[in-house]
C-alpha positions in Angstrom: 36.2 3.2 11.8 32.8 2.4 13.9 31.3 2.6 10.4 33.4 0.0 9.5 33.1 -2.4 12.7 29.6 -1.8 12.1 29.4 -3.6 8.6 31.3 -6.3 9.6 29.2 -7.2 12.8 26.4 -7.2 10.3 28.5 -9.6 8.2 29.1 -11.3 11.2 25.6 -11.6 12.1 23.7 -15.0 11.0 21.5 -14.8 8.2 18.3 -16.1 9.8 19.0 -13.8 13.1 18.4 -11.0 10.2 15.4 -12.3 8.9 13.9 -12.9 12.2 14.5 -9.8 13.2 13.0 -8.2 10.1 10.0 -10.7 9.9 9.6 -9.3 14.0 9.5 -5.3 12.3 7.2 -6.7 9.3 4.8 -8.4 11.5 4.2 -6.0 14.2 4.0 -2.7 11.1 1.3 -5.1 10.2 -0.8 -5.5 12.9 -0.5 -1.7 13.6 -1.5 -1.5 9.3 -4.3 -3.3 10.0 -6.1 -1.4 12.2 -4.9 1.9 10.5 -6.8 0.3 7.5 -9.9 -0.1 8.9 -10.0 3.1 10.6 -9.3 4.8 6.9 -12.1 3.1 6.0 -14.7 4.2 8.3 -13.3 7.4 8.1 -14.2 7.4 4.6 -17.8 7.0 5.3 -17.8 9.5 7.7 -18.2 6.8 11.1 -16.0 8.8 13.5 -17.2 7.1 16.8 -15.5 3.7 14.8 -13.2 5.4 13.4 -11.7 6.5 16.8 -11.8 3.4 18.1 -9.9 1.7 15.3 -7.5 4.8 15.0 -6.9 3.9 19.3 -6.4 0.5 18.1 -3.5 1.7 15.6 -1.6 4.1 18.0 -1.5 1.5 20.7 0.2 -1.1 17.9 2.3 1.3 16.5 3.5 2.0 20.4 4.3 -1.6 20.4 6.5 -0.5 16.7 8.6 2.0 18.6 9.3 0.4 21.7 11.3 -2.5 20.1 14.5 -3.1 19.3 15.7 -0.7 16.0 16.1 -3.8 13.4 19.3 -4.5 12.2 18.9 -4.2 8.3 18.2 -0.3 9.9 21.2 0.0 11.4 22.7 3.4 10.7 20.2 4.8 8.4 18.8 8.3 10.3 15.7 7.8 8.2 14.7 5.0 10.7 14.4 7.8 13.4 12.7 10.4 11.3 9.7 7.8 9.9 9.2 6.5 13.5 8.5 10.0 14.9 6.8 10.9 12.3 4.6 8.2 12.1 3.9 8.8 15.5 3.1 12.5 15.0 0.6 11.6 12.1 -1.4 9.4 14.2 -1.6 12.1 16.9 -2.5 14.5 14.5 -5.0 12.6 13.0 -7.0 11.6 16.3 -6.9 15.5 17.0 -8.5 16.6 13.9 -10.7 13.7 14.5 -11.6 14.9 17.9 -12.2 18.2 16.2 -14.5 17.0 14.0 -12.0 17.2 10.6 -12.5 13.7 9.3 -11.4 14.7 5.9 -7.9 16.2 7.5 -7.9 13.4 10.0 -8.3 10.8 6.6 -5.3 12.4 4.9 -2.9 12.5 8.2 -3.6 8.6 8.6 -3.4 7.8 4.9 -0.1 9.3 4.8 1.5 6.8 6.7 1.7 4.0 3.5 3.8 6.1 1.9 6.2 6.9 4.8 6.4 3.3 6.1 6.7 2.0 2.4 9.8 4.7 2.0 11.0 3.1 4.8 11.1 -0.1 3.7 12.3 0.2 0.6 15.8 2.2 1.4 16.5 -0.9 3.4 15.9 -3.0 0.3 12.8 -4.3 1.8 9.3 -4.9 -0.4 6.1 -6.2 1.0 2.6 -7.2 -0.2 1.5 -3.2 1.6 4.2 -1.7 -1.0 3.0 -3.4 -4.0 -0.4 -2.3 -3.4 0.9 1.5 -3.1 2.7 0.8 -6.3 -0.6 -0.7 -7.8 -2.6 2.0 -7.0 -0.8 4.9 -8.2 -0.8 2.3 -11.3 -4.5 2.4 -11.7 -4.6 5.9 -10.6 -2.5 6.3 -14.1 -4.6 4.0 -15.7 -8.1 6.2 -14.2 -6.7 9.0 -16.2 -8.2 7.6 -19.3 -12.1 7.4 -17.8 -12.5 10.7 -17.9 -10.5 11.7 -20.7 -11.0 8.7 -23.3 -8.2 8.6 -25.7 -8.7 9.1 -29.5 -8.9 6.0 -31.0 -7.5 7.3 -33.7 -4.3 8.6 -32.4 -2.0 5.4 -32.1 0.1 7.1 -29.5 -3.3 7.4 -27.1 -4.2 3.8 -27.6 -0.4 2.7 -27.0 -0.2 4.9 -23.9 -3.3 3.2 -22.8 -2.3 0.1 -23.4 0.5 0.4 -21.9 -0.7 1.8 -18.5 -3.0 -1.2 -18.7 0.0 -4.1 -19.0 1.8 -1.8 -16.0 -1.0 -2.6 -13.7 -1.4 -6.1 -14.6 2.1 -6.5 -14.1 2.5 -4.8 -10.9 -0.5 -7.5 -9.7 1.3 -10.0 -10.5 4.3 -9.1 -8.5 2.1 -8.7 -6.0 0.5 -12.0 -6.0 4.2 -13.6 -4.8 4.5 -11.6 -1.7 1.5 -12.5 -0.5 1.8 -15.3 2.3 0.2 -18.3 1.4 -2.4 -18.2 3.9 -3.1 -14.6 1.9 -2.9 -16.0 -1.2 -5.4 -18.7 -0.8 -7.6 -15.8 1.0 -11.2 -15.9 -1.0 -10.9 -12.1 -0.2 -7.5 -11.4 -1.9 -8.1 -14.8 -4.7 -11.8 -12.7 -5.7 -9.8 -9.1 -5.8 -6.3 -10.0 -7.4 -8.2 -12.7 -10.0 -11.2 -10.5 -11.0 -8.7 -7.5 -11.5 -6.8 -10.1 -13.9 -9.8 -10.9 -15.7 -11.1 -7.2 -16.4 -7.8 -6.0 -17.8 -8.0 -9.3 -20.1 -11.3 -7.1 -21.4 -9.5 -4.0 -21.5 -7.5 -5.1 -23.9 -10.9 -6.4 -25.5 -13.0 -2.9 -25.6 -9.2 -1.8 -26.9 -10.0 -3.6 -29.8 -12.7 -3.2 -30.4 -12.3 0.7 -29.8 -15.5 0.3 -27.5 -15.9 3.2 -24.8 -18.8 2.5 -23.0 -17.2 -1.0 -22.5 -13.4 0.9 -21.4 -16.1 2.9 -19.2 -17.3 0.3 -17.1 -13.8 -1.6 -16.9 -11.9 0.9 -15.6 -15.0 1.6 -12.7 -15.1 -2.1 -11.8 -10.7 -1.7 -11.2 -11.3 1.1 -9.9 -13.5 -0.9 -6.9 -10.9 -3.6 -7.0 -7.9 -1.2 -6.4 -10.2 0.3 -3.8 -10.7 -2.9 -1.8 -7.4 -4.2 -1.9 -5.4 -0.8 -0.9 -8.5 -1.4 2.1 -7.6 -5.2 3.1 -4.1 -5.9 1.9 -2.5 -2.0 1.4 
């Protein structure tokens, strides 16, 4: 009965109210994520002092997320409480590891938050730019495998697999752009990364047609750079 009443209550709630509730949550999470991405960048380059500063800012911003009322879109979902607790623990763990001088483990603990938050949003049918960038990163990982193991150009199946993975990465990037806010879509850095990656993917097709492993290698390295920067800035 309680579940039925909750369902009826949510159905009766104005759509705008639910949208605002979700938007507030996404905005608060993005504030924390912005600091998290910078902290990860410093951890990647071994700058522990600046990483610690940004990690502390991440925890402060995250505390604001946990203090807010649970968004209606997550009502009745156990995964919400589990994720809020888990992310808080991962942030504390990252801080302790960094204080102990273990930057690699601190990086792993902090980086894992991306996947947890994405899983939470998807459980409620939400999909934001950060989730799309996460999917793009996974697609790029699959494509990058051809850098260490170039295809046998005489093997039609392997060439087709390379083509399919390049197309999959292109398609995900195209899905990401509409998810970005107008100010982000107009951001010169966003445009440089997305447009640059799309241009490189066009050349990947040319490299496949020409059966040129050296060109393919250079393009994959270039795409990986774009991919890392997308994750650092918008993931």
